[in-house]
N, C-alpha and C positions, 0 to 999 in steps of 0.2 A: 509412210508409208504409199506408192505408189498403188493402183487398183492392180496390175501386173504382178509390183509384188506380195500381193494379198492374198491372188491368186494362189500365187507359186507357194506360199506358205499354206496354203489350206488345202489346197492340194494335198502338199507330205505328210498333214493332218491327217486328210482322210486314208489314205492308205497307210497310216502305223496307223491308224483305227480298224483300216477294212472296215471303213465303212463304204459300202459299193454305189448305193444312192449320192451322197454328198461328190463322190468322188467325178460318179461319169457325169451329175452336177456340174462339176469347176468344168469338166475336163471340156464340156461343150461349151461355158461362159469363155474361153481361153481358146476355143476353137474360132468361138464367133467375133470377138475383137482378132485379132488374128485376121480372118477374111479381109475382116472391114480394114484392118491394116493397110490389107496387102492392097487392096481394094481402093485404098486413096490413096496410095504410093510413100507414106508418111506415117511419125509417131501418133499415135489417135490424142486429141483433145482431151479434155472434162465431158466437155458435153459431148463431145461421137462416140467416149465411152458408154455415158450415161445414154445415149439415144439406144444403142446394142440393147442396152443391160432394158430397158423399156423394150425393145420390141424382143428379148428372150423372153423375159416377162409376161408381154400380149399374149404370146403361144399357147404356155402356161395354162392361160385362164382360156382362152378358147379351147385348147385341148379336153381341158378341163369339164366345159363344158356339151362337148363332142362326146369322150367319154361316156358321161353321163348321161347325157340320150341313149346311148348304145350298149344301156346298163350294166359297166365295164368299170365295179366301185376297185377292182383291183387297180386298174390303171387310173384309178381319179384318185385314190391314199398315195402310188406309187410320185402324179402328178404331182399334187398338194404338196406334197415332201421338197418338189422340186422347185414350186416356186417359192416354199419357206426361204430358202438356200437363195433364190435370186432377188429376192428381195433383201437382203443382209448384204446384197454390196449397194442396192439404193439408199439413196435419201429418205430422214425421215419424209414419212406421207402426212403433207397438209390434214387436217382436220374439217368439216365442213364449213367452221366457224372459219375461220382460216382461209382460206377457198373462197369464202363471202364478201372480205374484207378484200384480198389480191382482187376479186373481180369487179369492186367500187371501186380501187385505188385505179383499176384501167380502165374503169370510165370517163372519172371524173381528167386522166391525162388527158383525155381523145376528146373530151366533152363533147362524149356522147348520150343523145337523145331516144333515141328510139331503136326499132328491129330489124331499120337498115345502116347503124352504126355497127351490127352485129364482126365485119371480121377485118375492123377497123379493131374495135378492140380484142378480138382474141390473139390480133397478131402483135398489140404490146403483151399481151395481157399468158402468151406461151410460151416467150421463151424465160420469162419472170419464177415461170413452177415448172421447168420440165423438170421430167424427174419428181416431183413432189407430189401433182397429180396427176388424172389420168384428166383424157384429154376432153371422156363422157361429159365427169362432171367439172372439168372447167367452163365448157359450152352451156352445159345444161344454167350455170350460177348465173352465167353471163343473163341468160333466156328471161332469167327469172328476175333478172334485175333492172332489165329492158323492158317489161314488157308492165 
C-alpha cells in the first residue's frame, strides 16, 4: 500500500472513530504531501515523501519545545499525540549502535581520517539513513568517530 493510500485509509478510520486529533494530523500530512506534489510538478517519489514526513516531524518537535517554554502543557500534550501519528508513517528509527555502525561504514567508504573529511562522510551517510535517523544525531556520531 502506498503512502497516499495509507493516509486515505487512516483518514476514513479516524472519521469513523471520531478521533479529531488523528483526523486533523492525517489531513495536515496529506495537505503537506499535496503541496509538495504541486510544487514538484510530478508524483512524489518515496524519498520525497520521506522528506515531507521528516519536515512534519521536525516541526512538531520544535513546537513541543516552544510550547513547553511557554508553559502551555495542553498544547504540548496535543502536539505529542500528533508527533506519534506522524512517526507512524516514518520508517523505524535507527538505534544509537546502528547509527554508529552506519557512520563507521561511511567513514571507511570515503577513507576519512580527521574532522576535515566531515562533509564528505555526511554526504555519503545521509542518503543511507534518510528518514531513519535525525541529522543532528548522525553528525554527532560522525564527529565522535572522526575525533
